C-alpha positions as CSV (number, residue, x, y, z in Angstrom):
1,X,-138.3,180.3,146.5
2,X,-134.7,181.2,146.7
3,X,-133.8,184.7,148.0
4,X,-131.9,187.3,146.3
5,X,-129.2,187.6,149.2
6,X,-128.6,183.7,148.9
7,X,-127.9,183.8,145.1
8,X,-125.7,186.7,145.5
9,X,-123.8,184.7,148.4
10,X,-123.5,181.7,146.0
11,X,-122.3,184.0,143.0
12,X,-119.7,185.6,145.4
13,X,-118.5,182.2,146.5
14,X,-118.2,180.9,143.1
15,X,-116.2,183.9,142.1
16,X,-114.1,183.8,145.2
17,X,-113.4,180.0,144.3
18,X,-112.4,180.7,140.7
19,X,-110.2,183.5,141.9
20,X,-108.5,181.3,144.5
21,X,-108.2,178.3,141.8
22,X,-106.6,180.8,139.4
23,X,-104.1,182.0,142.1
24,X,-103.1,178.6,143.1
25,X,-102.4,177.6,139.5
26,X,-100.3,180.9,139.1
27,X,-98.5,180.0,142.2
28,X,-97.6,176.6,140.9
29,X,-96.5,178.0,137.7
30,X,-94.2,180.6,139.1
31,X,-92.8,178.3,141.7
32,X,-91.8,175.9,138.8
33,X,-90.3,178.6,136.6
34,X,-88.3,179.9,139.7
35,X,-86.9,176.7,140.6
36,X,-86.0,175.9,137.0
37,X,-84.5,179.4,136.7
38,X,-82.5,179.1,140.0
39,X,-81.1,175.6,139.0
40,X,-80.1,176.8,135.5
41,X,-78.5,180.0,136.9
42,X,-76.6,178.0,139.4
43,X,-75.1,175.6,136.8
44,X,-74.2,178.7,134.6
45,X,-72.5,180.3,137.6
46,X,-70.6,177.3,138.6
47,X,-69.4,176.6,135.0
48,X,-68.3,180.3,134.7
49,X,-66.5,180.3,138.0
50,X,-64.6,177.1,137.2
51,X,-63.6,178.4,133.7
52,X,-62.4,181.8,135.3
53,X,-60.3,180.0,137.8
54,X,-58.8,177.6,135.1
55,X,-57.9,180.7,132.8
56,X,-56.5,182.4,135.9
57,X,-54.3,179.5,136.8
58,X,-53.3,179.1,133.2
59,X,-52.3,182.8,132.6
60,X,-50.4,182.7,136.0
61,X,-48.7,179.5,134.9
62,X,-47.5,181.0,131.7
63,X,-46.2,184.0,133.2
64,X,-44.2,182.1,135.8
65,X,-42.8,179.5,133.4
66,X,-42.0,182.3,130.9
67,X,-40.1,184.4,133.6
68,X,-38.1,181.2,134.5
69,X,-37.2,180.3,130.9
70,X,-36.2,184.0,130.3
71,X,-34.1,184.1,133.4
72,X,-32.4,180.9,132.5
73,X,-31.8,181.9,129.0
74,X,-30.3,185.3,130.0
75,X,-27.9,183.4,132.7
76,X,-26.8,181.0,129.8
77,X,-26.3,183.9,127.6
78,X,-24.1,185.7,130.0
79,X,-21.9,182.4,130.5
80,X,-21.5,182.0,126.7
81,X,-20.6,185.7,126.4
82,X,-18.1,185.6,129.4
83,X,-16.6,182.4,128.1
84,X,-16.1,183.9,124.7
85,X,-14.4,186.9,126.1
86,X,-12.1,185.0,128.3
87,X,-11.2,182.9,125.4
88,X,-10.3,185.9,123.1
89,X,-8.5,187.5,125.9
90,X,-6.3,184.3,126.6
91,X,-5.6,184.1,122.8
92,X,-4.5,187.7,122.7
93,X,-2.4,187.4,125.7
94,X,-0.9,184.2,124.5
95,X,0.0,185.6,121.1
96,X,1.7,188.6,122.7
97,X,3.6,186.6,125.1
98,X,4.4,183.7,122.7
99,X,2.6,181.3,125.1
100,X,1.2,178.5,122.8
101,X,-0.6,176.8,125.4
102,X,-2.4,179.8,126.6
103,X,-3.4,180.5,123.0
104,X,-4.8,177.1,122.6
105,X,-6.7,177.3,125.9
106,X,-8.2,180.6,124.7
107,X,-9.0,179.0,121.4
108,X,-10.9,176.1,123.3
109,X,-12.6,178.4,125.4
110,X,-14.0,180.4,122.4
111,X,-15.0,177.3,120.7
112,X,-16.9,176.0,123.9
113,X,-18.5,179.5,123.9
114,X,-19.8,179.1,120.4
115,X,-21.3,175.5,121.2
116,X,-22.9,176.9,124.4
117,X,-24.4,179.7,122.3
118,X,-25.7,177.1,119.8
119,X,-27.3,175.0,122.5
120,X,-29.0,177.9,124.1
121,X,-30.5,179.0,120.7
122,X,-31.6,175.7,120.0
123,X,-33.3,175.3,123.3
124,X,-35.2,178.7,122.9
125,X,-36.2,177.7,119.3
126,X,-37.6,174.4,120.5
127,X,-40.2,173.3,117.8
128,X,-42.2,171.2,120.0
129,X,-41.0,167.8,118.7
130,X,-39.3,167.1,122.1
131,X,-42.1,168.5,124.3
132,X,-45.7,168.5,124.1
133,X,-47.7,171.5,122.7
134,X,-48.9,172.7,126.1
135,X,-45.3,173.0,127.4
136,X,-44.3,175.1,124.3
137,X,-47.4,177.3,125.0
138,X,-46.3,177.8,128.6
139,X,-42.6,178.5,127.3
140,X,-43.4,181.0,124.6
141,X,-46.7,182.7,125.1
142,X,-47.3,185.9,122.9
143,X,-48.9,189.0,124.4
144,X,-51.9,188.6,122.1
145,X,-52.6,185.2,123.6
146,X,-52.2,186.4,127.3
147,X,-54.4,189.4,126.5
148,X,-57.2,187.2,124.9
149,X,-57.1,184.9,127.9
150,X,-57.5,187.6,130.5
151,X,-60.2,189.1,128.4
152,X,-61.8,185.7,128.4
153,X,-61.4,185.3,132.1
154,X,-62.9,188.7,132.7
155,X,-65.9,187.7,130.6
156,X,-66.5,184.5,132.7
157,X,-66.3,186.4,135.8
158,X,-68.9,188.8,134.6
159,X,-71.1,185.8,133.4
160,X,-70.6,184.3,137.0
161,X,-71.8,187.8,138.6
162,X,-74.8,187.8,136.1
163,X,-75.9,184.3,137.0
164,X,-75.6,185.1,140.7
165,X,-78.0,188.1,140.3
166,X,-80.3,185.8,138.5
167,X,-80.3,183.3,141.5
168,X,-80.9,186.3,143.8
169,X,-84.0,187.3,141.7
170,X,-85.1,183.7,141.7
171,X,-84.8,183.4,145.5
172,X,-86.9,186.8,145.8
173,X,-89.6,185.5,143.6
174,X,-89.8,182.2,145.4
175,X,-90.2,184.2,148.7
176,X,-93.0,186.2,147.0
177,X,-94.7,183.0,145.8
178,X,-94.3,181.4,149.1
179,X,-96.0,184.2,150.6
180,X,-98.9,184.5,148.1
181,X,-99.3,180.5,148.9
182,X,-99.8,181.2,152.6
183,X,-102.1,184.1,152.0
184,X,-104.2,181.9,149.6
185,X,-104.5,179.4,152.3
186,X,-105.7,182.0,154.8
187,X,-108.1,183.3,152.4
188,X,-109.7,180.0,151.9
189,X,-110.0,179.7,155.7
190,X,-111.8,182.9,156.1
191,X,-114.0,182.2,153.2
192,X,-115.8,184.6,150.8
193,X,-116.5,187.3,153.2
194,X,-114.8,190.7,153.2
195,X,-111.9,189.5,155.1
196,X,-111.3,186.6,152.9
197,X,-111.5,188.6,149.8
198,X,-108.9,191.3,151.2
199,X,-106.5,188.5,151.9
200,X,-107.0,187.0,148.6
201,X,-106.3,190.3,146.8
202,X,-103.0,190.6,148.8
203,X,-102.1,187.2,147.6
204,X,-102.8,188.1,144.1
205,X,-100.6,191.2,144.7
206,X,-97.9,189.1,146.2
207,X,-98.0,186.7,143.0
208,X,-98.1,189.4,140.5
209,X,-95.1,191.1,142.2
210,X,-93.2,187.8,141.9
211,X,-93.7,187.9,138.0
212,X,-91.0,190.7,137.7
213,X,-88.0,188.9,139.4
214,X,-89.2,185.4,138.1
215,X,-89.2,186.6,134.4
216,X,-86.2,189.0,134.8
217,X,-83.7,186.1,134.5
218,X,-85.1,185.0,131.2
219,X,-84.3,188.3,129.4
């Protein structure tokens, strides 16, 4: 005849084995979820950082090229204005002094000034037929375009930071899952006694705590 204590011990052992098996299954699911989440967050973070760096370089290049272009345009404008003023002065002085040669030189300088002005205007109003569209974008970006690029760069930086936070949560969850796995192994060694059950309960608590950081990156 089977004693009551033996039956109770068998039931306790079966319950313990089921709890341990469920815990091992939960640990496997959490470990897989955290690994996928960490890999996905890493890819998202890398992509966002690359986009942010590209946009920063693009905005910097546009600002630098635009500054050089404006400086060159201003210098050329000063040249044709100065040349035109010199031409007018020579013509006036030649007319007063009756110097035909001086008047002719002044007229030539004024004509050269007008040609230089036309060349500068044509260069600044380039339609893109002689250079590609990217160069045109560098030479004449609008403030709205620059603001949009800066806003997008900031958004990509925020995405990279969010992806980094998700990776941190995944690492924390993996650490808790690893702890739960170790405790599950210890409880299996101790058996279904009080100490074994105590360690198994702590393992369940560690695995349950890992749920929050593991699922936090999905929402």
